[in-house]
N, C-alpha and C positions, 0 to 999 in steps of 0.2 A: 259644589261649594255654595253655601248660602250667601245671599246678597247682603251687603252692608246695611245696617240699620239706617234709616233715613235716606237711602239711595233710591231716588225715583227712577223707574224704568221709562216713564213717560212724562213729558212736560207739556202742559196745556196752559196757555196764557189767556186769561179773561181780564181784559182791562176795562170792563164796563163800569166798575165802581170808580176807577180813576178818571174815566171819561165823564161820568155823571158829576162827581164831586169836584174835580180839578180842571175839567175841560181838556184832559190829556188825549192825544191821538198819536200813534206811532209816526215817526218822520218818514219811514219807508215801509213798503210791504215786504213780506217774507222773501220773495224772489229777488228784489233789489238789495235787501240786506245781505242775503247769502252771496250775491254777485260781488258786492263791495268787499265783503269779508274775504272771499276767495282772491279777488284782485290784490288786496293788501298782502296776503300771505305769499302770493306769487311774486310781488314786487319787493318783499323783504325776507329773502331766505336767510340772510345773516342773523336774523332774530330767532328763527325757529330751528334751523339745522343743528345748532349745538344741543338742542333738546333731545335729539335722536341718539345721543351717545350711550355708552355702556351703563351709566348711572340710571338713565331713564329706562333702558331695557330691563335692568334689574328691578326697578320699581314696578314696572308692568308685570313682570313675573311674580313678584311678591303679592301684589294687590289684585291681580286679575287672573291668577292661575285657576283653571277649571279642573 
């Protein structure tokens, strides 16, 4: 199956322009960000568990069938 147009297989963030022009810097490094995201999902199963129902399974089959 061909990949969808505009669907990136790799994401690389280069925030050097934002740092230079806006003084931006990430609030956390990647490891800390992943840890806080995982902690949130573990603490909030009532938010994400309904997403695993049959409608989502059908959406996955339709959009990611290989």
